[in-house]
C-alpha positions in Angstrom: 35.4 -137.0 -0.2 35.3 -133.6 1.3 34.5 -130.6 -0.8 35.9 -127.2 0.1 33.6 -124.6 1.4 34.2 -121.3 -0.4 34.9 -118.2 1.5 31.9 -115.8 1.9 30.8 -113.8 -0.9 29.5 -110.7 0.9 27.3 -108.0 -0.5 28.8 -105.6 2.1 30.3 -106.4 5.5 28.3 -103.9 7.5 26.1 -101.5 5.5 24.4 -98.3 6.6 21.2 -100.4 7.1 23.1 -102.5 9.7 22.7 -105.8 7.8 25.0 -108.5 6.6 24.0 -110.3 3.5 26.1 -113.0 1.9 26.2 -116.4 0.2 28.2 -119.5 1.0 29.2 -121.5 -2.1 31.0 -124.7 -2.9 34.3 -123.8 -4.4 34.2 -126.7 -6.8 30.7 -126.5 -8.2 29.9 -122.9 -7.3 26.5 -124.0 -6.0 25.1 -122.5 -2.9 25.3 -124.6 0.2 22.2 -125.0 2.5 22.5 -125.4 6.2 25.8 -123.7 6.8 26.1 -122.1 10.3 27.4 -118.5 9.8 28.6 -116.5 12.7 29.9 -112.9 13.0 31.5 -111.9 16.3 33.7 -109.3 18.0 36.5 -109.9 20.5 34.2 -108.2 23.1 31.6 -111.0 22.8 29.0 -109.6 20.4 27.6 -112.4 18.2 25.3 -112.6 15.3 24.3 -116.0 13.7 22.3 -117.4 10.8 22.0 -120.6 8.8 22.1 -120.5 5.0 19.0 -121.1 2.9 18.8 -123.6 0.0 20.7 -121.2 -2.3 23.5 -120.6 0.3 22.3 -117.1 1.1 22.0 -115.6 4.6 20.8 -112.3 6.0 21.6 -110.9 9.5 19.7 -107.7 10.5 20.3 -105.4 13.4 24.1 -105.5 13.3 25.9 -102.9 15.3 28.7 -101.1 13.4 32.2 -102.4 14.2 35.0 -104.8 13.3 33.9 -108.4 13.0 35.5 -111.8 12.5 33.4 -114.6 11.0 33.2 -118.4 11.0 31.3 -120.8 8.7 30.8 -124.4 9.5 29.0 -127.4 8.0 29.8 -131.1 8.6 31.6 -132.6 5.7 33.0 -129.3 4.4 36.1 -127.3 5.0 37.3 -123.8 4.1 39.7 -123.7 1.2 43.4 -122.8 2.1 44.4 -119.2 2.2 
């Protein structure tokens, strides 16, 4: 059985402090998911990565301001539709 990986719950995409804080949760149980690879990237090749902690949280510091796309991945999980 594959559980859905919930979309990111971000505390702010890019704040004035140039950090990205968020949490990845299971959309069924709402529990944080440990070990999820989180990546933010631009079309010009800038990348920032982290792996979620035991509560599903992540923190990426030193982020340049701009427009970013993101991906989250963990074996056995998939993003919910939409």
